[in-house]
C-alpha positions as CSV (number, residue, x, y, z in Angstrom):
1,X,-7.2,75.9,42.7
2,X,-10.4,75.0,44.1
3,X,-11.8,77.8,46.4
4,X,-12.1,77.0,50.0
5,X,-16.1,76.5,51.5
6,X,-17.0,79.3,53.6
7,X,-19.2,78.1,57.0
8,X,-21.0,81.0,58.6
9,X,-20.9,80.9,62.3
10,X,-23.8,82.6,63.4
11,X,-23.6,82.9,67.0
12,X,-21.5,82.6,69.9
13,X,-22.9,79.1,70.8
14,X,-22.2,77.8,67.8
15,X,-18.5,79.0,67.9
16,X,-18.7,76.5,71.2
17,X,-20.2,73.8,69.6
18,X,-17.6,73.5,66.6
19,X,-14.6,73.8,68.9
20,X,-15.7,71.3,71.6
21,X,-16.3,73.7,74.3
22,X,-19.2,74.2,77.0
23,X,-22.4,76.1,76.5
24,X,-21.0,79.5,77.0
25,X,-22.8,81.1,80.1
26,X,-23.6,84.5,78.3
27,X,-25.3,84.4,75.1
28,X,-23.9,87.6,73.5
29,X,-20.2,87.6,75.6
30,X,-17.9,85.2,76.5
31,X,-14.6,84.5,77.0
32,X,-12.8,81.2,75.5
33,X,-9.7,79.9,77.2
34,X,-7.7,79.3,74.1
35,X,-5.7,75.9,75.3
36,X,-9.4,74.3,75.6
37,X,-10.0,75.2,72.0
38,X,-10.4,71.9,69.9
39,X,-9.4,71.5,66.3
40,X,-11.1,69.5,63.4
41,X,-8.1,68.6,60.6
42,X,-11.4,68.6,58.4
43,X,-11.6,72.2,58.9
44,X,-8.3,73.1,57.3
45,X,-10.2,73.4,53.9
46,X,-12.8,75.9,55.3
47,X,-12.7,79.4,55.5
48,X,-14.8,80.8,58.3
49,X,-17.0,84.0,58.2
50,X,-17.5,85.6,61.9
51,X,-20.5,87.5,62.6
52,X,-19.5,88.8,66.0
53,X,-16.2,90.6,67.0
54,X,-13.6,88.6,68.6
55,X,-10.5,90.0,69.9
56,X,-7.6,87.7,70.9
57,X,-4.5,87.1,72.8
58,X,-2.2,84.1,71.4
59,X,0.8,82.2,71.6
60,X,2.4,78.9,70.4
61,X,-1.1,78.1,68.4
62,X,-1.1,75.2,66.0
63,X,-1.9,76.8,63.2
64,X,-1.1,79.6,60.4
65,X,-3.8,82.0,59.9
66,X,-4.5,83.4,56.5
67,X,-6.2,87.2,55.7
68,X,-6.0,87.4,51.9
69,X,-2.9,86.4,50.5
70,X,-0.6,87.0,53.2
71,X,-0.2,83.8,56.5
72,X,0.9,84.8,60.0
73,X,1.7,82.2,62.5
74,X,1.6,82.9,66.7
75,X,4.2,81.8,67.9
76,X,4.8,84.8,69.9
77,X,2.5,86.7,72.1
78,X,-0.1,88.0,70.2
79,X,-3.5,90.3,70.1
80,X,-5.6,90.4,67.1
81,X,-8.7,91.7,66.2
82,X,-11.8,90.9,63.8
83,X,-14.8,92.5,63.0
84,X,-18.1,90.7,62.3
85,X,-18.6,89.7,58.7
86,X,-14.9,89.4,58.1
87,X,-13.6,85.8,57.0
88,X,-10.9,84.0,58.2
89,X,-8.5,81.1,56.5
90,X,-6.6,79.1,59.0
91,X,-4.3,75.9,58.1
92,X,-3.6,74.2,61.0
93,X,-0.3,72.1,61.2
94,X,0.8,69.5,63.6
95,X,1.2,70.2,66.9
96,X,4.6,70.8,68.8
97,X,5.0,68.8,71.8
98,X,7.6,71.5,72.9
99,X,4.9,73.8,72.9
100,X,1.2,74.2,74.4
101,X,-1.4,76.9,73.1
102,X,-2.5,79.4,75.5
103,X,-4.2,82.8,75.0
104,X,-8.3,84.1,75.1
105,X,-10.8,84.7,72.9
106,X,-12.8,87.6,74.1
107,X,-16.0,86.9,71.4
108,X,-18.9,89.4,71.6
109,X,-21.7,89.9,69.5
110,X,-22.9,92.8,67.8
111,X,-26.6,92.9,69.5
112,X,-24.8,93.3,73.3
113,X,-23.4,97.0,72.3
114,X,-26.3,97.9,70.7
115,X,-28.4,101.0,72.3
116,X,-25.0,102.0,73.6
117,X,-22.7,104.5,73.0
118,X,-19.8,101.7,72.1
119,X,-22.0,100.4,69.3
120,X,-20.6,103.5,67.1
121,X,-17.4,104.0,69.0
122,X,-16.0,100.7,68.4
123,X,-16.2,101.0,64.8
124,X,-13.3,103.9,64.8
125,X,-10.9,101.5,66.4
126,X,-9.3,100.9,63.2
127,X,-7.3,97.7,64.1
128,X,-10.3,96.3,63.6
129,X,-9.4,96.4,60.0
130,X,-5.8,95.2,60.6
131,X,-4.6,92.4,58.9
132,X,-3.4,89.3,60.7
133,X,0.1,90.4,59.6
134,X,-0.1,93.5,61.4
135,X,-1.2,91.8,64.8
136,X,0.1,93.5,68.1
137,X,2.7,92.2,69.5
138,X,2.4,92.7,73.6
139,X,5.2,92.6,76.3
140,X,4.5,90.3,79.3
141,X,3.4,93.3,81.0
142,X,0.8,94.5,78.8
143,X,-0.2,91.1,78.3
144,X,-0.8,90.8,81.9
145,X,-3.1,94.4,81.3
146,X,-5.1,92.9,78.8
147,X,-5.5,89.3,80.7
148,X,-6.8,91.3,83.9
149,X,-9.6,93.4,82.0
150,X,-10.8,90.0,79.9
151,X,-11.0,88.1,83.3
152,X,-12.8,91.0,84.3
153,X,-15.1,90.8,81.9
154,X,-15.8,87.4,82.7
155,X,-16.3,87.3,86.2
156,X,-18.8,90.3,85.3
157,X,-20.8,87.9,83.6
158,X,-20.8,84.5,85.6
159,X,-22.2,86.8,88.5
160,X,-25.7,86.9,88.8
161,X,-26.7,89.4,85.5
162,X,-28.3,92.4,86.7
163,X,-29.3,96.1,85.6
164,X,-25.9,96.5,85.7
165,X,-23.9,94.5,83.9
166,X,-24.2,95.2,80.9
167,X,-22.7,98.9,81.3
168,X,-20.0,97.2,83.4
169,X,-19.1,95.3,80.6
170,X,-18.9,97.4,77.6
171,X,-16.8,99.8,80.1
172,X,-14.3,97.0,80.5
173,X,-14.5,96.5,76.5
174,X,-13.9,100.0,76.2
175,X,-11.0,100.5,78.4
176,X,-9.8,97.3,76.4
177,X,-10.0,98.3,73.6
178,X,-8.4,102.2,74.5
179,X,-5.0,100.1,76.0
180,X,-5.1,98.2,72.6
181,X,-5.1,101.5,70.7
182,X,-2.3,102.9,73.1
183,X,0.0,99.5,72.8
184,X,-0.6,99.7,69.2
185,X,0.8,103.7,68.7
186,X,3.8,102.0,70.9
187,X,4.3,99.5,68.4
188,X,4.4,102.1,65.7
189,X,6.7,104.0,67.8
190,X,9.4,101.2,68.2
191,X,9.4,100.0,64.8
192,X,10.8,103.1,63.3
193,X,13.0,101.3,61.2
194,X,9.9,98.9,59.6
195,X,8.4,102.0,59.1
196,X,11.1,104.1,57.4
197,X,11.3,101.2,55.3
198,X,7.3,101.1,54.7
199,X,7.8,105.1,53.8
200,X,10.6,104.2,51.1
201,X,8.5,101.2,49.4
202,X,5.7,104.5,49.5
203,X,7.8,106.8,47.3
204,X,9.1,103.7,44.9
205,X,5.6,102.8,44.0
206,X,4.2,106.4,43.5
207,X,7.3,107.0,41.8
208,X,6.7,104.2,39.5
209,X,3.0,104.7,39.2
210,X,3.5,108.6,38.2
211,X,6.6,107.6,36.1
212,X,4.5,105.3,34.1
213,X,1.4,106.2,32.0
214,X,-1.3,104.0,34.5
215,X,-2.7,107.5,35.7
216,X,-3.4,108.2,32.4
217,X,-5.8,105.3,31.6
218,X,-6.7,104.4,35.6
219,X,-6.8,107.7,37.3
220,X,-5.1,108.7,40.4
221,X,-3.5,106.3,42.9
222,X,-6.2,105.8,45.3
223,X,-5.5,104.4,49.2
224,X,-6.2,101.3,48.6
225,X,-4.3,100.4,45.4
226,X,-1.3,102.3,47.1
227,X,-1.7,99.8,50.5
228,X,-2.5,96.2,48.2
229,X,0.8,97.6,46.7
230,X,2.5,97.3,49.8
231,X,0.5,94.4,51.6
232,X,-0.6,96.0,54.4
233,X,-4.3,97.5,55.0
234,X,-5.2,101.0,53.9
235,X,-5.4,101.7,57.8
236,X,-2.1,100.4,58.8
237,X,-0.2,102.0,56.4
238,X,-2.0,105.3,57.3
239,X,-1.4,105.1,61.1
240,X,2.5,103.9,60.3
241,X,2.5,107.1,58.0
242,X,1.2,109.3,60.6
243,X,3.1,108.2,63.5
244,X,6.4,108.8,61.0
245,X,5.8,111.9,59.2
246,X,2.2,113.3,60.4
247,X,0.5,113.3,57.4
248,X,-1.9,110.3,56.0
249,X,-1.4,108.0,52.9
250,X,-3.7,110.2,51.0
251,X,-1.3,113.7,51.8
252,X,1.8,111.4,50.6
253,X,-0.3,110.9,47.4
254,X,-0.8,114.6,47.0
255,X,2.5,115.4,47.7
256,X,3.8,113.8,44.7
257,X,1.3,114.6,42.7
258,X,1.9,118.4,43.6
259,X,5.4,117.9,42.3
260,X,5.0,115.8,39.6
261,X,2.7,118.8,38.5
262,X,5.3,121.5,39.6
263,X,8.0,119.5,37.0
264,X,5.5,119.1,34.1
265,X,4.4,123.4,34.7
266,X,7.9,124.5,34.6
267,X,9.7,122.4,32.2
268,X,6.7,121.5,29.6
269,X,4.7,123.5,27.3
270,X,1.6,121.3,28.0
271,X,-1.5,123.4,28.8
272,X,-2.6,123.4,32.1
273,X,-5.6,120.9,31.2
274,X,-3.3,118.5,29.3
275,X,-1.1,118.2,32.5
276,X,-4.0,117.7,35.0
277,X,-5.3,114.7,32.3
278,X,-1.7,113.0,32.3
279,X,-1.8,112.9,36.0
280,X,-4.8,111.1,36.3
281,X,-7.7,113.8,37.0
282,X,-11.0,113.4,35.1
283,X,-11.7,117.2,35.5
284,X,-9.0,119.8,35.0
285,X,-10.4,122.1,37.5
286,X,-10.3,119.6,40.2
287,X,-6.3,119.6,39.6
288,X,-6.3,123.5,39.8
289,X,-8.6,122.9,43.2
290,X,-6.0,121.0,44.6
291,X,-2.9,122.6,42.9
292,X,-3.8,125.8,44.6
293,X,-4.7,124.1,47.9
294,X,-1.6,122.7,48.5
295,X,0.6,125.9,47.1
296,X,-1.4,128.9,47.1
297,X,-0.9,129.3,43.6
298,X,-2.8,128.5,40.7
299,X,-1.4,126.7,38.5
300,X,-1.0,129.2,36.0
301,X,0.6,131.5,38.5
302,X,3.0,129.1,39.7
303,X,4.2,128.4,35.5
304,X,4.5,132.5,35.1
305,X,6.5,132.5,38.1
306,X,9.3,130.9,36.2
307,X,9.2,133.6,33.4
């Protein structure tokens, strides 16, 4: 299958030109009315590399968006987040005459954040690493809150720019991100059934991994490996598990690992080193250190407790 051509959008002004919009009023921050965005059918075979942050609320959008191997549509009101240098694929479909696309796209160039505390803090918002299949579902009230903040940002850069403008806009962006973080937490809580299913699948993946020969040759399973196996992003997986169990993905991996180690120590005559290698540790000392940190016993002391 031929790979798509990647087009790099180097500026917010370039995005406006590509989408048939008027030039932005501010070169580093712009709020776009999604109903005015124009599509070009030839772009169906193109992937986009964004060089700016994109925060969008979209509803009834004519197209399906791909992130990695997964596809998602925006038939419902959703909020998505993209950080610079992420690749976005869009597969356009014919418009449904009964639906009119709506929503907003807030574009923020990293240079706008330069030399502000948010320049570093923005990287701590893990939802910028979520895929589109993990988009934020908004209630009508939540959508109103987000839209109001976005419009506040627009009003500020549409007025005469002065020495206070950047700080005011930055504070509004941070407020927007904090609300998004709150709403994501709500989404994790209200989707407990889905998260329980995710936890069940996690246990199955770990059981299969530690029950096969994989760990001997591939080492300990990584968080990225587990996330890929479950078709979610690492941050989303850890956040979902924390909301449900209070533990990260890494903690779950370690729990399963220790359980398997206890089983081997109590039911086999394998040496500690052999068990360590069998479980995927390159160095037995690393295994013993982890085991003791989780059980308060060394592997040998744990084995002796059965004699």
